[in-house]
N, C-alpha and C positions, 0 to 999 in steps of 0.2 A: 504493500500500500504506500503510495507516495505521500510526501509531506502535505501537499494541497488537499488530498482526500482525507488525511488525518484531521486536518483543521476543520473540514466540513462535518466531521463526526464528533467534533469537540463542541460542547454546549455549555454556555454560562447560564446558571440559574441564579437570579437575584431576587431573593425573597427574605424579608425580615422575620417572618413567623417560622420558628424552627420545625414545627410539625409539618406545615405545608412544604417547606424546603426539603425535608426528608422524604416526603411522599414523591415529590418531583424527582429527586435524586434516584430513588429506587426504581421508578418507572423508566427513566432515561438510561440508567445503567443496564437494566434488563433488556432494553431495545438495542444495546450495543454502542451507546454513545459514551464518550469520555466526558465526565461531568466536572465542571469547575463551579464552585459555589461562592456567593457573596451575600452578606447579611445587610448591606446598605447600598443605596445608589452610588455613593461616593466610592465604595470599594469596587462596585461593578464597573464604573467608568475607568478606574485605575487598571483593572484586569483587561478591559477591552482596548486599552492603549498600549499593551505590551506587544513585543515584536511578533510572537506566535500566539496572538490572542485568538479565542474561539471565533469562528465565523457565524455561529448561531447563538442567539441569546434569547432567553425567556425572562422577561422583566416584569416584576410586580409593579403596579401603578403606584401604590402608596408605600414608600420606604423612607427611613430616616436618612438624613444627609441630602441626597438628591432624589426626587421622585422619578419614576420610570420614564415619564415623558420628557423630563429634563435631561436624563441620560441620552434619550433618543436624539434630542436636538444637538447635544454636544458631539455625539458620534457622527451625525450627518454633516457637521461643520468641517470634518476632516476629509477633504477631497483627495488627499495624497495617500490614504491608507486603503487596504483591501476592504471590500464591502462586507458589512455585517448584516445578516438577516435577523430582524428583531421581531419577536412575538410578544405582545403586551398582554399581561394578565390583569384582570380587574373585576371586582364585584359590581362595577357600574354598568348599567344596562341601557342607559339613555342614549338616543341616537347622537346627541351632541357630544357625548363622551367618546363614542366610537370615532366620530369625525375628528375630534381634538387629538386623539391618540394617533390616528393616521397622518394628520397634518403635522404632527410633531416629528414624524420620521419612522414610526412603526410600520412594518410591512404587513402585519396581521394582528388580529385582536381576538382574544378568547375570554369569555366571561367565566367567573367562578360561581359555583363549583364547576370545574371543567370535566369533560368526558375524556378518559385516558386515550381511547382510540382516536378521538378527534384531534387531540394534541399530537399523537404520533403521526397522523396523516398530514397535519399542517407542517410539522417539522420535515417530513419527506418532501413536501412542496418547497420548503426553504432550501433544502439540499439541491433539488433539481434546478432551482433558480440560480443558486451560486455556481453550479456546474456550467450552466448555460452562459452566465456572465463571464466566468473565467475563460470559457472557450472563445467567446467573442473578443475578449481582451488579447488572447494569444493570436487570434486571427488578425486583429487590428495591428498588433506589433509586427507580425510577419509582413503584412501589406505595406506598413511604413518602411520596414527594412528594405523590401524589394523596390519601393519607390525611390529610395535614397542611396542605394548601394548597387554597384556593378555586380551582375549575377555571376560572372565567371570568377572574379578575383576577390569579391567581398569588400572591396574598398569603396570610398565615396564615388558616386557616379558623376557625370559631367556637370549636371545642374548643381550638385552639392559642392563640388570643388570650386566651381566658379563663384558660388555664393560665398564660400570661405575667402576667396580672393577679394571679393567686393567688401566683405566685412572687415578684413584686415586693412584694406585701403581706407575705409571710413574711420577705423580706429586710429590710423596714422594721422589723418587730417585733424582728428579730435585731440590726440594725446602727443603727437610728434613722434620722434624716433625714426627708425627705418625698418624695412622688411624686404624680403626677396622671394623670388620664385625660381623653380627649376623645372624646365620642360624637357622630359626624357623621351627618347625614341629608341626602340630596339633596332639595332642595325641589321639590314638584310632580312627582315622578318618574313617577307614574302618567300624568300628562298627556303626558309625553314618550313613553311607550310607546304610549298611545292615539293620539297624533298622528303619530308617525314610525315606529312599529313596534318590536317587541322587539329586532330586530337592531341598530337604531340606539340603543335603550336600553342594550344591552350595550356598544356602543362608548362611550357616555357614561360608564358606570360604569368602564370600563377607563381612560379618560382622566382621570377624577376620581382614581382610584387612582394613576396616573402622577404627577399633580400633587402629590398628598399625599406620595408617596414622595420627590419632589424637594425637598420643603419640610421634612420632619421631620429630626431628628438621626439620626446613624448608629446610635445605641444605643436609639432609640425603636422600638417594635414596632407594626406596623400590621396589622390583621386585619379580615376581613369578619364583622360581627356578625349580619347577616341582611338579605336583600333589598337595599335601598339604604342600609343603615346600616353604618357602619364604626367601629371602636374603635381608638384610639391609646393605648398605655401609655407614659407619659413618666417615666422614672426621674429621681430627683434634681431634682425641679421643685417649686417652691412656686406659690402662686396667680398671681403676676406672670408667672413663666416659662411656665406652662401657658396663660395667656391670650395671651401673645405668640405661642406656638406655634399656638394656635387661630386667631388673626387672620392669621398668615402663610398658613395653609391656606385660610382663607376668601377672602382676597384673591387667592391664586394661582388659585383656581377661578373667581372672579368676573372675573378680569382680561381674559379673551378667550373668544369662543365656541368650542365644541368642533366640529371639522370631522368630519362624518359623510357617508355616501353620500347621505343625504337633504338635505344642506346643513348650514349652520352652526346649532348649537343653543346658546343661552345658558342656563346653569344657575347656580344659587347653592346654597349649603348652609347649614343651621342646625347649631349646635354646642352641646352641653351639656357642661360641665366639672365635674370634681370633684377635690378635693385631699385627701390624707390627710397631715396634718402631725404634728409632735411633740406639739403641744398638743391636737390633735383627731384621733386615729387612727381611721380607718374600715376595716372589713374589706371584702373584695372585693364582697360583696353590697350593702353600704351604699354603696360607691363607685358601683356601677352604678345603684342606685336614685336616688342624688343627681344623677348625670349625666343620667339619664333625665328626672327632673323638670325639670332645667335646660333640656334639649332641648325639652321640651313648652312651657316658658315662652318659649323663643326663637321657636318657631313661633307661639305665641299673640300675641307682640309684633310679628309682621310678617315673620318669616323673615329669611334672609341676615344672621344675627347670632350672636354668641357670648354665652352666658349662663353665669355661674359658679354652681354649685350651693351652697346654704347648708348648712353642716355642722350637723347636729342634735347631734353629740357635743360641740360647743364653740361658740365665738363665730362669728357669721356673718362671711363674708368680705365686707368692706365696700364701699368706693367703687369697686372694679373689678368689680362684680357683673355688668355687661353692657356690651357694646360693639357698635356698628353703624357701619360706614362706614370708619373709619380705624384705624391702629394705636394701641394704648394708650400 
């Protein structure tokens, strides 16, 4: 049984009368529930705020400390916690009391004295609702991941990485400093696909991304720009820092062949760099254009190299404009 299912079989009983509390505890234990008890509304709220709190709660309306409807309201104020299905117990039978209980956040309402089988049936309904809700949350998370990540490599997709670039550009305008980007292209990747097949090509891209992720800093963002091109956004980096990052990536990919079902495949990458600095700020479009021009130059100069883009908005980045072979 998984942890999620365990929590759906875990029930909080909040009842200040010891006899009624004991009756509820006996019934629920007999039905296979793990029972947690509270003698006041304050204690019930504390238990429901724990990390592994019960997902089902049976609350008496009238309790010392906090009443059942007050506990309901406070639980519903927490939008960041797993949903708790609340069954409110009360001797009140007036329609306005039922409505007040439901409006306070209770999911169901049962009048005292209660029928044991009716209580059992309503708890089963609560479990089904929690299971459905958890299923919807998992499905929603999966859809969000698919909408924001590249399906092959698992990294940010084009929209997300470009959004990261725009956000970093906005941050620089607001707070100052500098940042850079690295545009990476796998050299002769069409040859890999034509020689070994697209499945091996996919394996190559996955391993390239793994090596990139193992090399970048925790706060850098890596995304698939398109095809065999990848974009890295590097916050708080000047020209020297971006070039060092680029060379670490290049050397990590060059270091050893990639093992595939078709055998070992050696690949290299070409990298174009761009930096937006305090003295020469570039917007996101100009950053991409600058990095793209640098990448084209890296390929024209023989591939397997890093090239720093020249900033048109200010002075050119000088002696570290290109690197091939070793670290700068």
